[in-house]
N, CA, C and O of each residue as an XYZ file, in Angstrom:
728
protein
N       0.693     -1.179     -0.119
C       0.238      0.063     -0.104
C       0.896      1.167     -0.004
O       1.817      1.310      0.800
N       0.485      2.100     -0.835
C       1.389      3.406     -0.635
C       0.762      4.474      0.252
O      -0.463      4.511      0.368
N       1.444      5.230      0.799
C       1.081      6.329      1.625
C       1.488      7.508      1.398
O       2.663      7.770      1.140
N       0.474      8.432      1.474
C       0.554      9.641      0.941
C       1.386     10.472      1.955
O       1.134     10.279      3.144
N       2.346     11.371      1.631
C       3.069     12.269      2.505
C       2.016     13.421      3.134
O       1.140     13.864      2.391
N       2.121     13.882      4.485
C       1.554     14.843      4.610
C       2.600     16.111      4.305
O       3.778     16.112      4.663
N       1.925     17.216      3.556
C       2.453     18.313      3.153
C       3.205     19.176      4.418
O       2.798     19.197      5.579
N       4.401     19.879      3.895
C       5.002     20.214      4.899
C       4.624     21.773      5.051
O       3.792     22.344      4.346
N       5.242     22.265      5.905
C       4.678     23.928      6.200
C       5.442     24.866      5.166
O       5.021     25.926      4.703
N       6.590     24.277      4.919
C       7.408     24.898      3.755
C       6.783     24.859      2.392
O       6.762     25.769      1.563
N       6.297     23.698      2.304
C       5.698     23.591      1.010
C       4.286     24.088      0.712
O       3.869     24.519     -0.363
N       3.465     23.912      2.153
C       2.036     24.972      1.744
C       2.334     26.303      1.834
O       1.518     27.086      1.349
N       3.431     26.777      2.403
C       3.550     28.481      2.380
C       3.858     28.667      0.875
O       3.146     29.383      0.171
N       5.044     27.937      0.354
C       5.414     28.113     -1.018
C       4.278     28.122     -1.865
O       4.020     29.022     -2.665
N       3.528     26.984     -1.649
C       2.593     27.101     -2.644
C       1.343     28.361     -2.576
O       0.807     28.851     -3.569
N       1.095     28.670     -1.357
C      -0.079     29.436     -0.879
C       0.619     30.783     -1.282
O      -0.082     31.504     -1.993
N       1.817     31.241     -0.978
C       2.213     32.780     -1.061
C       3.002     33.054     -2.896
O       2.874     34.075     -3.572
N       3.621     32.033     -3.207
C       4.261     32.501     -4.426
C       4.132     31.032     -5.404
O       4.885     30.786     -6.347
N       3.394     30.452     -5.101
C       3.448     29.330     -6.280
C       4.924     28.926     -6.821
O       5.146     28.844     -8.029
N       5.820     28.703     -5.933
C       7.024     28.289     -6.297
C       7.190     27.034     -5.287
O       6.305     26.725     -4.489
N       8.427     26.339     -5.409
C       8.847     25.055     -4.761
C       9.239     25.357     -3.440
O       9.975     26.344     -3.457
N       9.053     24.917     -2.294
C       9.479     25.433     -1.343
C      10.763     25.462     -0.839
O      11.600     24.863     -1.515
N      11.238     26.147      0.441
C      12.352     26.176      0.933
C      12.934     25.100      1.027
O      12.186     24.173      1.336
N      14.465     24.727      0.816
C      14.951     23.405      0.941
C      15.271     23.231      2.455
O      15.848     24.143      3.047
N      14.908     22.067      3.113
C      14.714     21.822      4.692
C      16.151     22.586      5.175
O      16.111     23.580      5.899
N      17.121     22.142      4.803
C      18.750     22.693      5.275
C      18.652     24.047      5.436
O      18.964     24.575      6.504
N      18.207     24.741      4.388
C      17.772     26.216      4.598
C      16.751     26.493      5.252
O      16.869     27.634      5.700
N      15.705     25.982      5.566
C      14.904     26.456      6.417
C      15.537     26.200      7.910
O      15.235     27.008      8.788
N      16.216     25.342      8.160
C      16.775     25.081      9.721
C      17.924     25.880      9.687
O      18.771     25.605     10.537
N      18.162     26.782      8.934
C      19.012     27.788      9.278
C      20.565     28.074      8.878
O      21.351     28.847      9.426
N      20.767     27.237      7.786
C      21.939     27.338      7.334
C      22.159     28.883      6.709
O      22.783     29.756      7.313
N      21.473     29.084      5.259
C      21.644     30.492      4.974
C      20.469     30.421      3.822
O      20.164     29.337      3.323
N      19.797     31.720      3.414
C      18.642     31.972      3.346
C      19.060     31.815      1.581
O      20.065     32.189      0.975
N      17.828     31.103      1.110
C      17.937     30.861     -0.584
C      18.035     32.394     -1.186
O      17.591     33.465     -0.772
N      18.795     32.036     -2.322
C      18.751     33.185     -3.235
C      17.574     33.801     -3.875
O      16.957     33.216     -4.764
N      17.276     34.883     -3.474
C      16.046     35.744     -4.175
C      16.001     35.781     -5.809
O      16.854     36.273     -6.548
N      15.028     35.261     -6.105
C      14.798     35.304     -7.633
C      14.269     36.368     -8.041
O      13.164     36.554     -7.532
N      14.683     37.355     -8.939
C      14.258     38.487     -9.566
C      13.022     38.371    -10.072
O      12.935     37.858    -11.188
N      12.148     38.684     -9.586
C      10.518     38.548    -10.055
C       9.919     39.771     -9.455
O       9.990     40.091     -8.269
N       9.226     40.519    -10.564
C       8.401     41.709    -10.053
C       7.049     41.243     -9.891
O       6.583     40.318    -10.557
N       6.247     42.050     -8.771
C       4.814     41.731     -8.455
C       4.054     43.016     -8.597
O       4.391     44.135     -8.211
N       3.012     42.660     -9.195
C       1.977     43.901     -9.175
C       1.524     44.323     -7.602
O       1.638     43.572     -6.634
N       1.109     45.381     -7.579
C       0.800     46.031     -6.486
C      -0.350     45.084     -5.802
O      -0.157     44.823     -4.615
N      -1.400     44.598     -6.350
C      -2.394     44.257     -5.703
C      -1.898     42.759     -5.753
O      -2.651     41.956     -5.204
N      -0.875     42.314     -6.264
C      -0.593     40.661     -5.983
C       0.626     40.937     -4.572
O       0.744     40.062     -3.714
N       1.136     41.741     -4.530
C       2.131     42.006     -3.391
C       0.954     42.273     -2.022
O       1.146     41.886     -0.870
N      -0.016     42.873     -2.412
C      -0.773     43.204     -1.379
C      -1.509     41.938     -0.693
O      -1.517     41.740      0.522
N      -2.106     41.135     -1.631
C      -2.416     39.808     -1.257
C      -1.621     39.112     -0.729
O      -1.989     38.543      0.299
N      -0.520     38.935     -1.122
C       0.509     38.047     -0.802
C       0.848     38.465      0.730
O       0.583     37.669      1.631
N       1.356     39.547      0.974
C       1.798     40.083      2.314
C       0.550     40.250      3.191
O       0.774     40.145      4.397
N      -0.482     40.444      2.897
C      -1.471     40.635      3.833
C      -2.010     39.123      3.935
O      -2.709     39.010      4.942
N      -1.909     38.005      3.253
C      -2.089     36.332      3.457
C      -1.003     36.059      4.638
O      -1.323     35.665      5.759
N       0.254     36.313      4.243
C       1.293     35.891      5.129
C       1.043     36.609      6.558
O       0.853     35.939      7.573
N       1.057     37.918      6.562
C       0.848     38.640      7.916
C      -0.194     37.852      8.424
O       0.044     37.201      9.442
N      -1.321     37.785      7.902
C      -2.605     37.082      8.640
C      -2.403     35.617      9.123
O      -3.095     35.183     10.044
N      -1.488     34.873      8.528
C      -1.288     33.482      8.746
C      -0.460     33.589     10.186
O      -0.842     32.927     11.151
N       0.640     34.421     10.265
C       1.731     34.523     11.222
C       1.023     34.979     12.409
O       1.333     34.385     13.442
N       0.011     36.034     12.517
C      -0.818     36.601     13.464
C      -1.526     35.424     14.318
O      -1.519     35.238     15.535
N      -2.185     34.636     13.195
C      -3.022     33.828     13.937
C      -2.378     32.631     14.582
O      -2.848     32.007     15.532
N      -1.130     32.358     13.893
C      -0.221     31.453     14.560
C       0.587     31.870     15.859
O       0.895     31.155     16.813
N       0.803     32.965     15.687
C       1.455     33.479     17.011
C       0.437     33.604     18.172
O       0.684     33.281     19.334
N      -0.603     34.053     17.774
C      -1.822     34.198     18.757
C      -1.779     32.657     19.351
O      -1.429     32.509     20.522
N      -2.132     31.510     18.549
C      -2.085     30.259     18.940
C      -1.314     29.814     20.123
O      -1.642     29.373     21.224
N       0.007     30.113     19.448
C       1.423     29.663     20.265
C       1.615     30.400     21.509
O       2.245     29.915     22.449
N       0.923     31.923     21.547
C       1.072     32.717     22.726
C       0.161     32.162     23.627
O       0.526     32.048     24.797
N      -0.942     31.801     23.306
C      -2.311     31.454     24.142
C      -2.018     29.988     25.060
O      -2.515     29.657     26.136
N      -1.020     29.261     24.199
C      -1.026     27.698     24.637
C       0.011     27.724     25.693
O       0.480     28.841     25.910
N       0.461     26.770     26.378
C       1.525     26.021     27.391
C       2.640     25.675     25.995
O       2.544     24.700     25.250
N       3.528     26.609     25.928
C       4.467     26.370     24.848
C       5.806     26.479     25.513
O       5.691     26.668     26.724
N       6.975     26.419     25.105
C       8.338     26.512     25.805
C       8.325     27.994     25.908
O       7.587     28.671     25.193
N       9.309     28.623     26.982
C       9.265     29.958     27.292
C       9.672     30.939     26.070
O       9.157     32.033     25.837
N      10.660     30.341     25.375
C      11.192     31.372     24.466
C      10.081     31.428     23.193
O       9.865     32.423     22.500
N       9.436     30.117     23.063
C       8.508     30.293     21.902
C       7.359     30.983     22.566
O       6.566     31.493     21.775
N       7.123     31.100     23.678
C       6.014     31.897     24.157
C       6.185     33.444     23.897
O       5.338     34.186     23.401
N       7.607     33.823     24.382
C       7.849     35.129     24.350
C       8.252     35.546     22.955
O       8.451     36.747     22.777
N       8.405     34.667     21.893
C       8.646     35.190     20.511
C       7.249     35.331     20.104
O       6.989     36.355     19.472
N       6.280     34.497     20.343
C       4.854     34.605     19.762
C       4.270     35.924     20.427
O       3.825     36.819     19.708
N       4.279     36.016     21.618
C       3.555     37.046     22.384
C       4.225     38.460     21.506
O       3.364     39.260     21.140
N       5.375     38.737     21.227
C       6.114     39.690     20.394
C       5.631     39.719     19.036
O       5.300     40.830     18.622
N       5.504     38.617     18.158
C       5.239     38.350     17.163
C       3.670     38.748     16.673
O       3.324     39.123     15.553
N       2.844     38.547     17.857
C       1.427     38.902     17.667
C       1.341     40.263     17.576
O       0.758     40.851     16.666
N       2.132     40.988     18.864
C       1.933     42.530     18.368
C       2.610     43.161     17.206
O       1.979     44.056     16.644
N       3.828     42.840     16.732
C       4.343     43.009     15.479
C       3.245     42.974     14.266
O       2.964     43.873     13.473
N       2.669     41.538     14.381
C       1.742     41.319     12.929
C       0.481     42.299     13.286
O       0.042     42.879     12.293
N      -0.108     42.559     14.382
C      -1.239     43.186     14.447
C      -0.834     44.674     14.008
O      -1.684     45.349     13.428
N       0.397     45.193     14.258
C       0.607     46.722     13.725
C       0.962     46.484     12.050
O       0.760     47.301     11.151
N       1.454     45.341     11.945
C       1.928     45.109     10.458
C       0.446     45.010      9.619
O       0.316     45.627      8.562
N      -0.474     44.322     10.085
C      -1.562     44.301      9.217
C      -2.578     45.666      9.264
O      -3.524     45.787      8.485
N      -2.272     46.557     10.180
C      -2.834     47.704     10.236
C      -2.394     48.460      9.257
O      -3.192     49.163      8.637
N      -0.869     48.445      8.909
C      -0.274     49.318      8.040
C      -0.819     48.746      6.671
O      -1.380     49.522      5.898
N      -0.700     47.677      6.411
C      -1.154     47.034      5.191
C      -2.408     47.623      4.891
O      -2.448     48.444      3.975
N      -3.282     47.378      5.422
C      -4.724     47.926      5.664
C      -5.098     49.366      5.047
O      -5.840     49.598      4.093
N      -4.422     50.216      5.807
C      -4.291     51.385      5.609
C      -3.664     51.585      4.208
O      -4.362     52.298      3.486
N      -2.582     51.156      3.675
C      -1.991     51.443      2.713
C      -3.067     51.029      1.667
O      -3.414     51.941      0.915
N      -3.634     49.862      1.491
C      -4.495     49.430      0.541
C      -5.655     50.244      0.694
O      -6.165     50.501     -0.397
N      -6.223     50.719      1.633
C      -7.583     51.604      1.656
C      -7.295     52.896      1.055
O      -8.099     53.340      0.236
N      -6.213     53.582      1.367
C      -5.875     54.788      0.814
C      -5.611     54.907     -0.753
O      -5.628     55.992     -1.334
N      -5.322     53.462     -1.498
C      -5.148     53.285     -2.656
C      -6.272     52.721     -3.519
O      -6.340     52.652     -4.746
N      -7.202     52.305     -2.512
C      -8.352     51.587     -3.019
C      -7.849     50.211     -3.644
O      -8.387     49.911     -4.710
N      -7.047     49.468     -3.219
C      -6.797     48.328     -3.693
C      -7.192     47.218     -2.552
O      -7.071     47.323     -1.332
N      -7.720     46.085     -3.348
C      -8.229     44.948     -2.650
C      -7.361     44.081     -1.784
O      -6.282     43.569     -2.081
N      -8.215     43.992     -0.350
C      -7.372     42.918      0.129
C      -7.940     41.384      0.399
O      -9.145     41.415      0.647
N      -7.514     40.381      0.410
C      -8.148     39.002      0.754
C      -9.365     39.153      1.940
O      -9.265     39.795      2.985
N     -10.394     38.471      1.528
C     -11.221     38.524      2.495
C     -11.558     37.235      3.237
O     -12.307     37.110      4.205
N     -10.836     36.269      2.572
C     -10.760     34.674      3.385
C      -9.196     34.006      3.139
O      -8.292     34.284      2.350
N      -9.324     33.140      4.053
C      -8.087     32.765      4.241
C      -7.498     31.933      3.078
O      -8.354     31.140      2.686
N      -6.476     31.843      2.467
C      -5.963     30.904      1.562
C      -5.808     29.521      2.055
O      -5.075     29.361      3.031
N      -6.415     28.452      1.499
C      -6.801     27.270      1.762
C      -5.568     26.644      2.488
O      -5.732     26.112      3.586
N      -4.200     26.701      1.837
C      -3.083     26.066      2.574
C      -3.033     27.001      3.724
O      -3.082     26.291      4.728
N      -2.972     28.038      4.007
C      -2.882     28.834      5.547
C      -3.782     28.097      6.627
O      -3.511     27.905      7.812
N      -5.092     27.675      5.818
C      -6.106     27.095      6.874
C      -5.672     25.697      7.146
O      -5.857     25.188      8.251
N      -5.207     25.184      6.350
C      -4.337     23.800      6.624
C      -3.265     23.882      7.502
O      -3.275     22.983      8.343
N      -2.163     24.820      7.596
C      -1.433     24.906      8.460
C      -1.739     25.189      9.802
O      -1.217     24.697     10.802
N      -2.734     26.122      9.723
C      -3.232     26.271     11.481
C      -3.915     25.324     11.767
O      -3.867     25.200     12.991
N      -4.691     24.384     11.215
C      -5.491     23.238     11.543
C      -4.327     22.202     11.918
O      -4.540     21.341     12.772
N      -3.280     22.286     11.362
C      -2.260     21.244     11.766
C      -1.720     21.803     12.971
O      -1.543     21.004     13.891
N      -1.372     23.200     13.196
C      -1.017     23.416     14.664
C      -1.979     23.444     15.993
O      -1.731     23.294     17.189
N      -2.914     23.644     15.425
C      -4.122     23.410     16.685
C      -4.402     22.349     17.642
O      -4.882     22.481     18.768
N      -4.010     21.181     17.000
C      -4.099     20.037     17.964
C      -2.833     19.788     18.566
O      -2.672     18.719     19.155
N      -2.099     20.452     18.516
C      -0.382     20.135     18.858
C      -0.466     20.731     20.361
O      -1.288     21.627     20.558
N       0.298     20.304     21.372
C       0.642     21.277     22.626
C       2.159     20.984     23.120
O       2.756     19.959     22.793
N       2.539     21.671     23.680
C       4.017     22.011     24.252
C       4.940     21.952     23.443
O       5.103     22.773     22.540
N       5.826     20.748     23.711
C       6.893     20.612     22.462
C       6.576     20.389     21.213
O       7.176     21.013     20.339
N       5.698     19.573     20.919
C       5.275     19.729     19.665
C       4.920     21.108     19.008
O       5.467     21.542     17.993
N       4.048     21.667     19.636
C       3.628     22.737     19.053
C       4.841     23.931     18.909
O       5.066     24.543     17.864
N       5.580     24.125     20.209
C       6.527     24.811     20.150
C       7.641     24.671     18.795
O       8.054     25.693     18.247
N       8.032     23.396     18.371
C       8.906     23.200     17.432
C       8.252     23.499     15.946
O       8.831     24.071     15.023
N       6.894     22.971     15.935
C       6.315     23.245     14.658
C       5.895     24.891     14.546
O       5.840     25.518     13.487
N       5.641     25.381     15.766
C       5.547     26.812     15.335
C       6.802     27.485     15.009
O       6.824     28.362     14.146
N       7.802     27.142     15.618
C       9.214     27.708     15.195
C       9.666     27.628     13.790
O      10.135     28.528     13.093
N       9.355     25.927     13.391
C       9.656     25.899     12.171
C       9.019     26.573     11.161
O       9.622     26.815     10.115
N       7.707     26.961     11.357
C       6.820     27.346     10.492
C       7.112     28.881     10.462
O       6.916     29.394      9.361
N       7.542     29.712     11.453
C       7.757     30.896     11.357
C       9.216     31.289     10.565
O       9.448     32.291      9.889
N      10.088     30.181     10.877
C      11.281     30.401     10.062
C      10.958     30.426      8.635
O      11.150     31.371      7.871
N      10.407     29.195      8.333
C      10.015     29.187      6.788
C       8.983     30.267      6.158
O       9.117     30.671      5.003
N       8.148     30.615      6.848
C       7.116     31.580      6.502
C       7.677     33.181      6.401
O       7.207     34.128      5.770
N       8.817     33.104      7.237
C       9.400     34.506      7.161
C      10.264     34.550      6.030
O      10.251     35.497      5.243
N      10.878     33.740      5.937
C      11.357     33.648      4.605
C      10.920     33.609      3.103
O      11.443     34.003      2.060
N       9.871     33.042      3.382
C       9.212     33.170      2.130
C       8.553     34.855      1.925
O       8.512     35.499      0.876
N       8.124     35.235      3.172
C       7.563     36.751      3.297
C       8.579     37.583      2.821
O       8.361     38.549      2.089
N       9.858     37.183      3.276
C      11.084     38.012      3.032
C      11.087     38.203      1.177
O      11.258     39.268      0.584
N      10.866     36.951      0.595
C      11.055     36.690     -0.830
C       9.980     37.746     -1.263
O      10.260     38.499     -2.195
N       8.846     37.837     -0.678
C       7.598     38.580     -1.451
C       8.045     40.075     -1.210
O       7.834     40.793     -2.187
N       8.555     40.630     -0.241
C       8.893     41.996      0.010
C      10.345     42.314     -0.780
O      10.614     43.419     -1.250
N      11.101     41.316     -0.832
C      12.057     41.700     -1.731
C      11.956     41.992     -3.096
O      12.644     42.798     -3.722
N      10.815     41.094     -3.627
C      10.256     41.317     -5.010
C       9.766     42.713     -5.187
O      10.002     43.509     -6.096
N       8.959     42.849     -4.009
C       8.375     44.073     -4.197
C       9.156     45.530     -4.088
O       8.890     46.639     -4.552
N       9.995     45.145     -3.452
C      10.839     46.383     -3.556
C      11.732     46.713     -4.562
O      12.390     47.753     -4.581
N      11.772     45.569     -5.657
C      12.133     46.082     -6.694
C      11.264     46.344     -7.734
O      11.623     46.138     -8.893
N       9.845     46.895     -7.393
C       8.758     47.145     -8.410
C       9.046     48.501     -8.974
O       9.844     49.341     -8.558
N       8.255     48.551     -9.984
C       8.296     49.682    -10.860
C       7.130     50.619    -10.383
O       7.006     51.735    -10.888
N       6.323     50.192     -9.464
C       5.356     50.860     -8.661
C       6.247     51.713     -7.429
O       6.874     51.092     -6.571
N       6.205     53.173     -7.478
C       7.239     53.391     -6.228
C       6.366     53.618     -5.008
O       7.020     54.054     -4.060
N       5.110     53.449     -4.771
C       4.612     53.285     -3.568
C       4.801     52.021     -2.860
O       5.001     51.936     -1.648
N       4.720     50.960     -3.748
C       4.632     49.767     -3.500
C       6.334     49.272     -2.914
O       6.571     48.679     -1.862
N       7.218     49.669     -3.817
C       8.645     49.789     -3.569
C       9.140     50.349     -2.195
O       9.997     49.814     -1.492
N       8.505     51.449     -1.934
C       8.819     52.154     -0.661
C       8.382     51.305      0.636
O       9.091     51.006      1.598
N       6.943     50.977      0.395
C       6.323     50.476      1.435
C       7.305     49.029      1.881
O       7.694     48.746      3.014
N       7.504     48.387      0.816
C       8.172     47.082      0.886
C       9.592     47.427      1.605
O       9.893     46.808      2.626
N      10.469     48.422      1.069
C      11.644     48.682      1.487
C      11.556     48.961      2.904
O      12.275     48.409      3.737
N      10.758     49.736      3.145
C      10.543     50.235      4.906
C      10.263     49.120      5.613
O      10.454     49.327      6.811
N       9.796     47.743      5.320
C       9.392     46.920      6.115
C      10.704     45.854      6.050
O      10.992     45.171      7.033
N      11.286     45.801      5.084
C      12.295     44.800      4.977
C      13.014     44.475      6.159
O      13.143     43.319      6.562
N      13.629     45.790      6.892
C      14.488     45.376      8.221
C      13.700     44.730      9.059
O      13.978     43.603      9.469
N      12.661     45.361      9.389
C      11.610     44.477     10.509
C      11.483     43.248     10.159
O      11.570     42.420     11.066
N      11.283     42.841      8.991
C      11.299     41.399      8.630
C      12.207     40.793      8.843
O      12.084     39.709      9.413
N      13.516     41.303      8.439
C      14.584     40.519      8.907
C      14.890     40.651     10.274
O      15.760     39.819     10.530
N      14.552     41.381     11.396
C      14.844     41.030     12.250
C      13.623     40.206     13.100
O      13.750     39.971     14.302
N      12.758     39.911     12.540
C      11.546     39.026     12.672
C      12.280     37.730     12.630
O      12.405     36.977     13.595
N      12.878     37.480     11.128
C      13.388     36.553     10.935
C      14.704     35.685     11.348
O      14.926     34.474     11.311
N      15.637     37.020     11.839
C      16.681     36.415     13.000
C      15.948     35.927     14.436
O      16.191     34.856     14.993
N      15.189     36.737     14.819
C      14.435     36.048     15.953
C      13.751     34.819     16.030
O      13.660     34.135     17.049
N      13.182     34.508     14.718
C      12.551     33.273     14.494
C      13.791     32.247     14.389
O      13.723     31.145     14.933
N      14.838     32.629     13.719
C      15.849     31.470     13.953
C      16.309     31.249     15.030
O      16.422     30.074     15.379
N      16.671     32.181     15.796
C      17.385     31.935     17.361
C      16.109     30.922     18.010
O      16.380     29.840     18.530
N      14.690     31.442     17.896
C      13.937     30.535     18.647
C      14.052     29.060     18.376
O      14.005     28.144     19.198
N      14.215     28.997     17.061
C      14.182     27.741     16.393
C      15.363     26.801     16.976
O      15.247     25.707     17.529
N      16.427     27.478     16.718
C      17.874     26.820     17.172
C      17.581     26.383     18.800
O      17.965     25.248     19.081
N      17.051     27.030     19.709
C      16.850     26.742     20.876
C      16.022     25.601     21.307
O      16.104     25.108     22.431
N      15.179     25.174     20.332
C      14.305     24.074     20.571
C      13.983     23.039     19.522
O      13.005     22.292     19.517
N      14.842     23.101     18.738
C      15.022     22.162     17.463
C      15.257     20.946     17.771
O      16.157     20.929     18.610
N      14.839     19.739     17.470
C      15.257     18.254     18.000
C      16.741     18.089     17.616
O      17.339     17.049     17.893
């Protein structure tokens, strides 16, 4: 009998956010980030991807912060939830001021990721959340780096301004992951 493999977090994120192959596991576990492919994104696509990624990470942070998790995970998740709440507000204001649409429903792959996190507890939730954060932030950085090369000056400025904050989030997620990985 042939058994189907459960989709990985990196695979689901790559499909949901970029429609590309996932981050290789060695890179997701902290070696070096993958090279960014030069790809331009339209303003509507950037906002859809950025909002979707931030929404997913906010929901995952809320879950990890509200449950019994390792102290370093709880601390990161609590700070990440604050960061994501502010980021989502900035994206919403940016979109509203330009009359650009934002997604009204969660991407299917994102719902699957959250559903896979919900039944986990303590160490399993801590590890899965940390892994998801490293992978999600790398994917998100790819989105923002592409947008920072946009011909649309407003999108370019918005993305360029957010990149240092996202790099800082990724560094924090990587540090958290290193402390709890198997």
